[in-house]
Backbone as a ProteinNet text record, in pm:
[ID]
protein_1_A
[PRIMARY]
XXXXXXXXXXXXXXXXXXXXXXXXXXXXXXXXXXXXXXXXXXXXXXXXXXXXXXXXXXXXXXXXXXXXXXXXXXXXXXXXXXXXXXXXXXXXXXXXXXXXXXXXXXXXXXXXXXXXXXXXXXXXXXXXXXXXXXXXXXXXXXXXXXXXXXXXXXXXXXXXXXXXXXXXXXXXXXXXXXXXXXXXXXXXXXXXXXXXXXXXXXXXXXXXXXXXXXXXXXXXXXXXXXXXXXXXXXXXXXXXXXXXXXXXXXXXX
[TERTIARY]
872.4	912.8	880.9	854	790.2	892.4	925.2	1026.8	984.5	1120.6	1103.3	1162	1107.9	1117.9	1281	1328	1494.6	1576.5	1687.4	1792.4	1831.4	1845.9	1886.1	1834.5	1766.5	1751.4	1858	1875.4	2002.9	1894	1910.9	1840.6	1912.7	1908	1974.5	1896.8	1926.2	1816.1	1921.6	1831.2	1927.8	1861.3	1956.9	1918.6	2003	1928.8	2021.8	2156.6	2157.7	2273.4	2302.2	2256.1	2226.4	2365	2455	2625.3	2647.3	2649.5	2677.1	2586.8	2453.7	2371.5	2423.3	2448.9	2473.9	2586.3	2694.1	2815.5	2787.1	2732.7	2672.5	2556.5	2488.4	2386.4	2492.1	2603.2	2680	2776.8	2800.9	2895.1	2836.8	2714.1	2650.1	2567.9	2550.5	2538.4	2646.6	2759	2877.6	2927.5	2852.1	2912.3	2798.7	2808.9	2740	2766.2	2598	2585.7	2542.9	2549.6	2525.8	2428.4	2358.7	2240.3	2128.9	1961.9	1871.3	1912.1	1865.9	1843.6	1777.9	1738.6	1710	1720	1736.9	1782.8	1657.3	1652	1566.1	1647.8	1562.5	1621.1	1515	1509	1405.9	1515.5	1412.7	1455.9	1377.6	1503.1	1393.5	1395.1	1296.9	1274.9	1351.7	1420.6	1566	1468.9	1542	1448.9	1382.2	1441.5	1386.3	1341.8	1274.2	1246.7	1352.8	1487.1	1592.5	1590.7	1452.8	1452.5	1413.3	1314.8	1267.3	1380.5	1497.3	1599.8	1682	1691	1810.2	1727.8	1560.4	1534	1506.2	1536	1554.8	1684.8	1788.8	1904.4	1948.7	1904.9	1895	1766.5	1714.9	1595.4	1562.9	1686.4	1656.1	1625.4	1633.4	1604.5	1457.8	1376.3	1289.2	1284.2	1189.4	1204.2	1072.3	1066.7	1001.1	1081.7	992.4	1020.7	926.3	1005.3	931.4	953.3	813.2	815.3	854.8	841.9	931.1	1032	1155.5	1259.5	1206.8	1222.3	1155.5	1272.9	1426.9	1544.7	1579.7	1679.2	1764.4	1656.9	1596.6	1495.1	1394.7	1320.3	1192.6	1199.9	1319.6	1360.4	1396	1446.9	1493.6	1353.5	1296.2	1160.6	1059.6	1065.7	1016.7	1028.3	1201.1	1267.9	1229.8	1245.9	1196.1	1056.3	967.7	824.6	823.9	909.6	908.4	995.7	1080.5	1185.2	1102.3	1192.3	1107.4	1237.6	1350.9	1458.7	1460.5	1498.7	1548.5	1627.4	1751.8	1842.8	1809.2	1845	1838.1	1972.8	2029.6	2162.5	2147.9	2134.5	2132	2262	2256.1	2382.3	2366.2	2472.5	2477.3	2490.5	2434.3	2444.3	2567.4	2635.9	2781.7	2885.4	2889.3	2934.1	2946.3	3083.2	3114.1	3109.9	3041	3095.6	3190.6	3290.9	3386	3376.4	3465.7	3493.9	3421.6	3506.9	3459.7	3332.1	3229.4	3157	3041.7	3036.7	2954.6	3058.8	3185	3220.1	3215.5	3227.2	3233.6	3082.1	2968.9	2841.8	2817.3	2828.3	2816.4	2896	2986.7	3057.5	2974.9	2919.3	2859.4	2737	2681.7	2574.4	2589.3	2698.4	2704.9	2735	2808.4	2801.9	2692	2580.5	2436.1	2401.4	2422.5	2417.3	2434.1	2612.8	2685.1	2662.2	2616.1	2567.3	2449.1	2342.9	2189.5	2183.9	2270.2	2260	2285.9	2384	2392.2	2295.2	2263	2144.5	2176.2	2324.1	2355.8	2526.2	2535	2673.9	2745	2814.5	2866.3	3028	3053.8	3214.9	3252.3	3402.9	3506.8	3519.6	3498.7	3460.7	3589	3614.9	3775	3728.7	3796.9	3816	3869.2	3817.2	3809.4	3982.5	3954.7	4087.4	4134.8	4274.7	4333.1	4269.1	4303.5	4271.6	4281.3	4390.8	4419.5	4398.8	4321.1	4285.5	4155.4	4151.1	4030.4	3936.3	3800	3691	3613.3	3615.5	3535	3588.9	3634.2	3657.1	3599.6	3485.1	3372.2	3388.9	3357	3380.7	3365.4	3385.7	3345	3245.6	3197	3047	3075.2	2923.8	2927.8	2962.2	3020.4	3066	2960.7	2953.3	2839.8	2838.2	2938.6	2937.7	2924.9	3001.8	2977.2	2919.9	2881.2	2803.7	2870.2	3029.1	3129.1	3168.9	3177.4	3269.8	3351.8	3448.8	3557.9	3510.6	3560.7	3545.6	3677.6	3667.2	3790.8	3887.1	3984.2	4072.6	4001.8	3958.9	3938.5	4064.8	4062.5	4177.7	4310.5	4340.6	4446.1	4431.8	4596.5	4620.4	4604.5	4546.4	4484.6	4628.2	4678.3	4817.6	4751.3	4647.4	4588.7	4554.6	4537.7	4537.7	4398.9	4295.5	4165.6	4115.5	4174.5	4127	4043.1	4009.8	3868.2	3773.9	3663.2	3537.4	3511.5	3439.4	3413.8	3281.6	3254	3119.2	3122.7	3011.8	3033	2889.8	2927	2780.6	2689.5	2711.8	2643.9	2665	2574	2620.4	2656.5	2723.1	2751	2646.9	2554.7	2457	2507.4	2623.2	2691.4	2626.3	2635.7	2663.7	2592.1	2461.4	2397.1	2341.7	2396.9	2306.3	2244.4	2128.6	2052.6	1928.1	1914.9	1794.2	1651.7	1586.8	1462.4	1386.7	1403.6	1299	1355.3	1481.6	1540	1448.3	1430.4	1351.2	1229.7	1158	1030.8	1029.1	1121.1	1079.2	1106.6	1191.2	1197.9	1153.8	1102	987.4	1071.8	991.2	1084.4	1169.2	1234.7	1324.8	1257.5	1265.5	1188.5	1214.7	1125.6	1133.3	1149.2	1135.8	1196.9	1346.5	1397	1554.2	1583.9	1581.6	1585.2	1729.2	1791.9	1903.1	2029.1	1987.5	2071.6	1982.6	2084.7	2013.4	2039	2105.8	2177.2	2071.8	1940	1841.2	1805.4	1825.3	1791.9	1875.9	2019.5	2136.5	2100.1	2080.4	2064.5	1918.7	1822.9	1711.7	1759.1	1835.1	1895.5	1933.6	2049.2	2131.8	2077.2	1943.4	1858.8	1759.7	1745.8	1678.1	1783.8	1874.3	1989.7	2042.8	2044.1	2111.6	2207.6	2327.5	2432.5	2473.7	2510.4	2554.8	2701.4	2735.4	2891.3	2968.6	3087.5	3211.8	3230.2	3222.5	3328.7	3444.6	3562.4	3655.4	3628	3526	3446.6	3459.4	3484.7	3519.8	3419.9	3438	3316.6	3397.2	3379.1	3430	3360.8	3399.5	3295.6	3367.8	3316.1	3336.2	3309.7	3382.4	3369.6	3352.5	3234.2	3227.9	3186.1	3208.3	3190.6	3046.5	3013.5	2854.7	2878.6	2859.7	2861.1	2777.9	2800.7	2713.1	2570.7	2613.3	2494.4	2374	2410.2	2359.4	2280.2	2372.6	2308	2236.1	2265.6	2127.7	1988.2	2024.7	1917	1769.7	1870.6	1789.1	1750.7	1789	1738.6	1632.1	1548.2	1418.7	1441.2	1383.8	1414.8	1428.9	1345.6	1322.2	1462.7	1510.3	1631.3	1734	1729.7	1820.1	1848	1755.1	1743.6	1821.5	1777	1787.4	1993.9	2015.1	2156.4	2254.2	2188.3	2296.9	2436.2	2441.4	2591.1	2658	2608.1	2675.5	2723	2634.8	2672.5	2746.5	2808.2	2965.9	3048	3022.6	3147.6	3169.8	3056.8	3107.8	3197.7	3151.3	3212.7	3326.4	3377.7	3503.5	3447.8	3392.9	3405.7	3353	3363	3350.3	3485.6
11208.2	11245.4	11401.4	11413.6	11514.2	11621.1	11734.7	11815.7	11882.1	11887.1	11946.5	12114.9	12137.9	12342.9	12350.9	12279.3	12273.6	12157.3	12206.8	12053.5	12011.9	12094.1	12016.1	12094.8	12003.2	12016.7	11984.8	12097.2	12037.6	12059.6	11909.8	11900	11862.9	11945.6	11938.7	11938.6	11843	11827.9	11946.3	12041.8	12101.4	12026.7	12056.1	11995.3	12089.5	12122.8	12246.5	12255.3	12281.7	12334.5	12421.3	12537.4	12684.5	12732.3	12725.2	12787.6	12734.7	12569.9	12488.7	12530.8	12526.2	12538.5	12680	12809.2	12903.6	12896.8	12797.1	12803.9	12745.1	12641.8	12559.3	12615	12697.3	12769.1	12919.4	12968.8	13080.2	13066.2	12920.1	12823.6	12849.1	12788.7	12784.7	12887.9	13031.7	13114.8	13190	13166.5	13205.7	13140.4	13051.8	12983.3	13050	13029.8	13075.2	12940.1	12879.2	12774.2	12766.2	12681.3	12693.2	12628.1	12560.9	12473.1	12556.7	12548.6	12587.7	12468.9	12554	12450.9	12524.8	12473.8	12509.1	12462.3	12530.5	12473.3	12479.2	12336.1	12294.6	12264.3	12361.6	12301.3	12289.4	12124	12094.5	12141.6	12201.1	12192.1	12081.7	11988.9	11873.5	11898.6	11964.5	11955.6	12026.4	12139.1	12199.1	12266.5	12304.9	12380.5	12508.6	12562.8	12684.1	12662.1	12757	12766.3	12803.9	12704.5	12752.9	12813.9	12727.4	12738	12900.7	12939.1	13090.8	13194.3	13146.7	13246.8	13238.8	13095.6	13101.9	13145.3	13131.6	13207.7	13389.7	13437.5	13595.8	13602.2	13516.2	13545.6	13535.4	13395.5	13325.7	13326.8	13431.9	13442.4	13346.4	13269.3	13219.9	13044.9	12997.8	12909.8	12858.4	12760.2	12651.3	12593.8	12536.5	12461.7	12448	12409.8	12419.8	12356.7	12406.9	12377.7	12282.2	12123.4	12063.9	12038.1	12042	12049.9	11927.6	11828.7	11668.3	11647.5	11595.7	11513.7	11389	11390	11255.8	11191.9	11211	11117	11165.5	11105.9	11138.4	11096.5	10991.7	10989.3	11051.6	11099	11137.2	11306.3	11370.2	11478	11484.9	11414.7	11394.8	11377.5	11282.4	11252.1	11382.2	11484.4	11605.7	11710.5	11669.6	11754.3	11681.8	11586.7	11503.6	11538.2	11588.3	11602	11739.8	11788.2	11964.2	11969.7	11877.5	11928.3	11926.5	12008.4	12023.7	11986.6	11950	11915.7	11773.4	11812.5	11649.5	11570.2	11600.3	11531.2	11560.6	11488.6	11491.6	11532.7	11613.6	11610.9	11673.6	11530.8	11543.9	11559.1	11677.1	11672.7	11719.7	11655.6	11701.7	11863.1	11909	12042.2	12095.7	12015.8	12009.2	12028.4	11999.9	11987	12122.1	12153.9	12267.6	12210.3	12295.5	12244.8	12290.2	12237.8	12294.9	12424.4	12519.7	12631.5	12623.8	12469.8	12409.9	12352.8	12353.1	12269.9	12270.9	12402.4	12413.3	12289.4	12312.6	12215	12071.3	12041.7	11926.9	11870.6	11948	11863	11871.8	11966.2	11948.1	11810.7	11767.8	11613.4	11529.4	11514.5	11435	11420.9	11538.7	11514.7	11437.6	11499.1	11432.4	11262.3	11270.1	11101.6	11033.8	11098.9	11010.3	10979.8	11129.9	11070	10981.9	10979.5	10855.8	10749	10738.4	10605	10609	10576.1	10518.8	10430.7	10340.7	10226.8	10317	10418.9	10458.4	10513.5	10459.5	10472	10618	10626	10773.8	10758.6	10878.4	10911.4	10988.9	10925	10992.5	11081.6	11144.2	11227.7	11207.3	11193.7	11212.2	11329.8	11252.4	11379.5	11380.3	11533.7	11533.5	11595.5	11599.9	11673.6	11794.1	11897.4	12070.3	12059.6	11985.6	12002.6	11804.5	11836	11857.4	11870.7	11972.1	12000.1	11905	11807.5	11717.4	11555	11544.5	11434.9	11346.4	11215.3	11173.1	11129.7	11178.7	11081.6	11015	11002.6	10874.2	10876.1	10740.2	10750	10606.4	10570.5	10455.5	10345.2	10226.7	10163.8	9976.6	9884.6	9771.3	9694.8	9593.9	9524.8	9496.9	9477.5	9396.1	9248.5	9238.1	9057.3	8995.7	8852.3	8799.5	8731.5	8751.7	8679.1	8756.6	8885.6	8965	9109.8	9102.7	9234.3	9386.4	9374.4	9446.7	9487.9	9630.6	9693.6	9767.6	9835.3	9892.1	10071.5	10156.6	10266.3	10319.1	10264	10312.2	10479.7	10468.1	10597.7	10673.2	10584.4	10668.3	10709.7	10844.6	10884.9	10895.2	10869.6	10887.3	11017.1	11057.6	11170.5	11199.2	11276.6	11312.3	11305	11213.4	11185.6	11166.9	11165.9	11152.9	10987.7	10917.3	10777.2	10717.9	10820.9	10790.6	10889.1	10857.9	10933.1	10917.4	10773.1	10695.4	10706.2	10724.2	10649.8	10515.3	10450.8	10327.4	10298	10196.5	10123.6	10100.8	10124.7	10092.3	10003.8	9988.3	9893.2	9965.5	10124.2	10196.8	10340.9	10429.4	10545.7	10616.3	10729.8	10810.1	10894.8	10848	11005.8	11121.4	11150.8	11290.7	11360.2	11275.6	11334.3	11245.1	11243.1	11122	11245.9	11227.1	11293.9	11190.5	11175.3	11069.6	11115.8	11065.7	11129.8	11110.5	11196.6	11164.5	11061	10998.4	10875.5	10790.8	10775.8	10662.4	10687.3	10781.6	10744.7	10736.6	10794.6	10725.1	10626.5	10548.5	10396.2	10349.7	10361.7	10277	10345.4	10458.4	10513.9	10564.1	10665.8	10743.9	10630.3	10708.2	10641.4	10583.1	10461.5	10412.2	10486.6	10550.7	10587.6	10502.8	10379.7	10281.9	10346.9	10338.6	10376.9	10508.5	10554.9	10688.8	10751.5	10685	10762.8	10704.5	10633	10562.4	10534.8	10509.4	10526.4	10425.5	10340.5	10222.2	10158.8	10134.9	10065.4	10139.8	10289.3	10322.2	10328.5	10295.9	10250.2	10122.9	10045.7	9919.2	9891.7	9957.8	9926.6	10003.2	10090.5	10120.5	10003.7	9962.9	9843	9716.7	9679.1	9569.9	9553	9695.8	9713.4	9704.3	9667.6	9661.5	9831.2	9909.7	10040.5	10049	10102.5	10100	10241.2	10231.4	10355.3	10354.1	10485.7	10493.8	10584.4	10614.9	10696.2	10766.3	10891.9	11012.9	11071.4	11105.9	11148.7	11306.7	11339.1	11498.9	11504.1	11622.7	11644	11716.7	11708.8	11764.3	11782.5	11905.4	11932.4	11851.5	11824.6	11764.5	11832.2	11884	11924.2	11831.8	11743.4	11639	11652.1	11655.7	11685	11559.7	11515.6	11422.3	11433.8	11336.8	11312.2	11230.9	11293.9	11204.8	11081.8	10986.4	10829.4	10902.6	10936.1	10932.9	11052.7	11148.4	11221.7	11118.5	11036.6	10976.4	10893.4	10806.8	10719.4	10773.6	10932.1	10967.7	10984.7	11046.8	11064.2	10938.3	10823.2	10716.3	10663.4	10592.6	10545.2	10398.6	10315.9	10240.7	10090.9	10099.2	9995.9	10003.4	10132.4	10181	10125	10142	10074.2	9921.7	9866.6	9709.2	9652.6	9748.4	9701.8	9735	9829.9	9898.1	9893.5	9857.1	9892.2	9821.1	9713.9	9665.7	9690.4	9760.6	9841.3	9965.6	10052.4	10153.9	10171.9	10036.2	10050.5	10023.4	9938.7	9947.4	10070.1	10165.8	10269	10378.8	10382.2	10465.6	10394.7	10288.8	10213.9	10170.5	10102.2	10030.9	9900.7	9869.5	9717.3	9645.6
-7916.8	-7739.6	-7719.3	-7608.7	-7543.1	-7548.9	-7592.9	-7548.7	-7412.7	-7357.2	-7213.5	-7182.9	-7153.8	-7144.7	-7081.2	-7031.2	-7000.6	-7032.2	-7096.7	-7089.8	-6952.1	-6859.2	-6753.7	-6635.9	-6515.3	-6391.8	-6309.2	-6205.5	-6120.6	-5996.7	-5915.3	-5835	-5686.3	-5572.1	-5444.9	-5302.7	-5238.4	-5115.1	-5001.1	-4913.5	-4807.9	-4693.1	-4564.4	-4428.6	-4319.7	-4308.9	-4213.4	-4253.8	-4391.2	-4436.2	-4532.1	-4483.7	-4538.8	-4599.3	-4508.9	-4567.1	-4652.5	-4661.4	-4805.5	-4931.1	-4871.5	-4989.9	-5071	-4979.6	-5047.8	-5109.4	-5044.4	-5163.9	-5318.5	-5281.8	-5372.2	-5490	-5456.8	-5560.5	-5612.8	-5548	-5555.9	-5655.2	-5691.7	-5787.8	-5901.9	-5894.4	-6007	-6060.6	-6009.3	-6023.9	-6112.3	-6079.8	-6110.4	-6298.7	-6337.7	-6454.3	-6545.2	-6692.2	-6813.8	-6854.3	-6872.5	-6895.8	-7083.7	-7132.7	-7311.6	-7291.1	-7239.1	-7221.5	-7137.8	-7148.4	-7058.5	-6939.4	-6798.5	-6723.4	-6632.2	-6519.8	-6396.5	-6234.9	-6148.3	-5997.9	-5941.3	-5877	-5765.8	-5660.4	-5563.1	-5383.7	-5319.3	-5240.2	-5167	-5012	-4942.9	-4826.8	-4750.5	-4662.4	-4645.6	-4450.8	-4426.2	-4291.6	-4197.1	-4251.3	-4173.5	-4048.7	-3950.8	-3821.2	-3835	-3936.9	-4000.1	-4180.7	-4204	-4366.1	-4464.6	-4459.6	-4515.8	-4722.3	-4759.8	-4848.1	-4868.9	-4830.9	-4824.6	-4834	-4721.5	-4724.8	-4827.8	-4928.1	-5023.6	-5152.5	-5142.4	-5290.4	-5254	-5155.4	-5138.1	-5190.8	-5152.4	-5217.7	-5345.7	-5411.6	-5512.7	-5580	-5637.5	-5686.9	-5812.7	-5898.1	-6004.6	-5946.4	-5828.4	-5803.3	-5778	-5782	-5775.2	-5631.2	-5584.6	-5492.8	-5400.5	-5286.2	-5167.7	-5038.6	-4931.1	-4814.3	-4723.7	-4694.2	-4670.2	-4526.6	-4444.7	-4286.3	-4243.8	-4308.9	-4237.6	-4343.5	-4272	-4341.9	-4377.2	-4510.5	-4564.1	-4610.9	-4590.4	-4646.3	-4745.3	-4796	-4990.6	-5055	-5043.7	-5170.1	-5174.8	-5073.5	-5026.8	-5112.1	-5038	-5085.8	-5222.6	-5274.8	-5450.9	-5515.3	-5429.4	-5527.6	-5548.3	-5445.1	-5464.9	-5571.8	-5580.1	-5666	-5843.6	-5817.4	-5972.1	-6012.1	-5923.2	-5953.2	-5981.6	-5942.5	-5983.3	-6108.9	-6154.4	-6247.5	-6398.1	-6437.8	-6607.5	-6715.5	-6670.6	-6738.7	-6812.7	-6962.7	-7007.9	-6928.8	-6872.9	-6763.1	-6653.1	-6550	-6394.4	-6360.7	-6281.3	-6220.3	-6068	-6041.2	-5868.9	-5798.8	-5713.8	-5636.8	-5518.9	-5441.4	-5283.1	-5248.1	-5172.3	-5132.1	-5119.4	-5051.5	-4988.4	-5129.2	-5250.7	-5337.7	-5400.8	-5502.4	-5606.9	-5713.1	-5831.7	-6011.1	-5999.1	-6079	-6096.3	-6210.8	-6220.6	-6313.1	-6454.9	-6513	-6612.7	-6653.4	-6556.1	-6538	-6689.4	-6752.1	-6861.8	-6987.8	-7021.8	-7102.9	-7045.8	-6933.2	-6890.9	-6892.2	-6868.4	-6877.4	-6978.9	-7106.2	-7243.7	-7303.1	-7268.6	-7280.6	-7233.9	-7095.9	-7036.3	-7146.2	-7183.5	-7269.8	-7370.3	-7441.6	-7594.7	-7575.2	-7457.6	-7394.8	-7418.5	-7390.3	-7372.5	-7511	-7621.6	-7742.1	-7799.8	-7789.4	-7833.4	-7796.5	-7651.8	-7576.9	-7533.6	-7611.6	-7600.3	-7459.5	-7469.3	-7359.6	-7178.3	-7208.9	-7086.6	-6965.6	-6874.4	-6797.2	-6683.5	-6645	-6565	-6544.3	-6550.4	-6507.4	-6408.9	-6303.2	-6208	-6224.7	-6224.4	-6292.8	-6136.5	-6204.8	-6074	-5971.1	-5868.4	-5755.8	-5652	-5663.1	-5562.5	-5441.6	-5304.3	-5248.1	-5263.8	-5180.5	-5165.2	-5101.1	-5018.2	-4919.8	-4875.2	-4921.2	-5014.9	-5116.6	-5236.7	-5349	-5438.5	-5458.7	-5560.9	-5504.4	-5389.4	-5373.1	-5421.1	-5475	-5534.5	-5430.8	-5405.1	-5361	-5402.8	-5571	-5633.2	-5787	-5830	-5917.3	-5989.7	-5962.7	-5978.6	-5868.8	-5879.6	-5757.6	-5856.1	-5758.9	-5796.6	-5760.4	-5806.6	-5793.8	-5655.2	-5592.2	-5428.3	-5481	-5374.9	-5362.2	-5346.6	-5386	-5340.5	-5240.5	-5160.6	-5029.7	-4897.6	-4917.4	-4785.9	-4812.5	-4943.5	-5023.5	-4986.7	-4971	-5003.1	-5132.8	-5173.8	-5264.5	-5243.8	-5330.4	-5320.2	-5396.3	-5312.9	-5409.8	-5483.7	-5567.5	-5681.9	-5672.6	-5655.4	-5642.3	-5529.1	-5367.9	-5248.8	-5205	-5187.2	-5109.2	-5204.5	-5303.5	-5384.4	-5419.2	-5455.3	-5518.5	-5676.8	-5722.3	-5876.3	-5920.2	-6038.6	-6118.7	-6223.6	-6282.8	-6426.9	-6444.9	-6339	-6360.4	-6383.7	-6396.6	-6364.8	-6505.7	-6643.7	-6722.3	-6869.3	-6802.9	-6916	-6854.5	-6945	-6906.5	-6872.8	-6812.7	-6786	-6730.8	-6749.2	-6690.4	-6560.7	-6470.3	-6321.5	-6275.3	-6131.9	-6099.9	-6039	-5986.4	-5931.3	-5957.5	-5952.6	-5945.8	-5798	-5795.7	-5647.8	-5627.3	-5508.3	-5476.9	-5449	-5438.8	-5450.7	-5579.7	-5684.5	-5811.9	-5902.9	-5972.8	-6047.9	-6152.7	-6327.7	-6399.4	-6480.5	-6463.5	-6546.3	-6654.5	-6728.3	-6860.6	-6774	-6797.2	-6773.2	-6793.2	-6907.4	-6969.3	-6885	-6859.5	-6749.7	-6615.7	-6529.6	-6401.9	-6472.1	-6562.6	-6573.9	-6595.2	-6642.4	-6677.7	-6542.7	-6445.1	-6313.4	-6221.6	-6241.8	-6113.7	-5996.1	-5909.3	-5833.7	-5750.7	-5633.1	-5566	-5476.3	-5429.1	-5275.5	-5169.2	-5105.1	-4965.6	-4884.5	-4898.9	-4750.9	-4727.7	-4841.8	-4760.1	-4772.6	-4617.6	-4592	-4612.5	-4632.8	-4610.8	-4748.9	-4810.5	-4900.6	-5056.3	-5151.4	-5309.9	-5394.4	-5309.8	-5427.5	-5500.3	-5438.8	-5478.5	-5605.2	-5596.5	-5760	-5863.1	-5835.9	-5933.1	-5995.1	-5876.7	-5939.8	-5975.9	-6002.7	-6065.5	-6238.9	-6229.1	-6354.2	-6428.1	-6324.3	-6433	-6428.5	-6338.1	-6398.7	-6508.6	-6581.2	-6711.3	-6823.5	-6794.6	-6926.3	-6946.4	-6871.2	-6902.8	-6811.3	-6874.2	-6795.9	-6693.8	-6602.2	-6541.8	-6561.7	-6567.6	-6578.6	-6527	-6490.7	-6432.5	-6535.7	-6537.3	-6616.7	-6582	-6646.6	-6602.6	-6551.1	-6586.8	-6575	-6428	-6385.7	-6233.5	-6156.8	-6033.5	-5920.4	-5793.3	-5751.4	-5616.3	-5512.1	-5422.6	-5314.6	-5190.7	-5103	-4971.8	-4869.3	-4814.4	-4701.3	-4562.7	-4502.4	-4374.3	-4291.3	-4194.1	-4117.4	-4028.4	-4042	-3931.8	-3829.7	-3737.6	-3599.3	-3588.7	-3593.8	-3542.2	-3511.9	-3383.2	-3292.8	-3387.6	-3470.7	-3534.8	-3655.5	-3725.4	-3824.3	-3791.7	-3705.2	-3628.3	-3595	-3548.2	-3511.3	-3622.4	-3738.4	-3875.3	-3940.4	-3902.9	-3973	-3935.8	-4024.6	-3970.7	-3907.9	-3798.8	-3771.1	-3859.7	-3923	-4034.5	-4161.4	-4166.2	-4228.8	-4175.4	-4020.6	-3944.4	-3957.1	-3948.5	-3987.3	-4094.6	-4202.8	-4333.6	-4334.4	-4335.8	-4341.9	-4217.6	-4131.9	-3984.5	-4014.7	-4082.9	-4068.1	-4167.8	-4290.6	-4380.1	-4328.2	-4258.6	-4186.4	-4154	-4043	-3963.3	-4066.6	-4195.7	-4290.5	-4305.8	-4359.1	-4451.6	-4331.8	-4228.1	-4117.7	-4047.4	-4122.5	-4086.2	-3938.5	-3897.3	-3765.7	-3751.4	-3874.8	-3871.6	-3839.8
[MASK]
+++++++++++++++++++++++++++++++++++++++++++++++++++++++++++++++++++++++++++++++++++++++++++++++++++++++++++++++++++++++++++++++++++++++++++++++++++++++++++++++++++++++++++++++++++++++++++++++++++++++++++++++++++++++++++++++++++++++++++++++++++++++++++++

């Protein structure tokens, strides 16, 4: 196996989110990691070149500015092509790593060593406000009839009830740690899906490699996106494919 220059590549996509991405990068910069890493920021068609502004402030980042908004998949695919890490850690730009991120990520990397069947890991995700509220602690499979599922732990208070690693059917798009060899096997994220990425984690499961939830934590700054703005960002073909599930996701079904 070819050795990669970095153990891990942090990849995030920015879209008119300068302040969130600044906070995201400042937190990464404040942590001393015991593994080699790179940080890739893709500006996905912001009104101005926010990558250039971020590069001036955080010279350690690499990435680029895309004049077009390529969606979740397209933006991350640019990052995948640029990444030189053995592991790829996809993170939303409105997340914050915990201060203990070094030890937590090392435990996640160790999990991959001990479980070669693991195709990806999503950590426990908690809200910033209120600080002890869980956003994600795993999920159930899609039902055969309605194609709906349940997000485990959603808006529960943290009481230590999810302290065991477990197999899950899908990774959470806000935080996915995936070995490079898995991405090389299944390919890039299909860009027909502009805003969602379950097709990627479904592909991981389809080749017999298991997505996992881990109790390691990630702080998540939740922001509400107006429905009208969300619809404006979606391609018509994508709306046709996920329109019903979009209503479910925002609680309008």
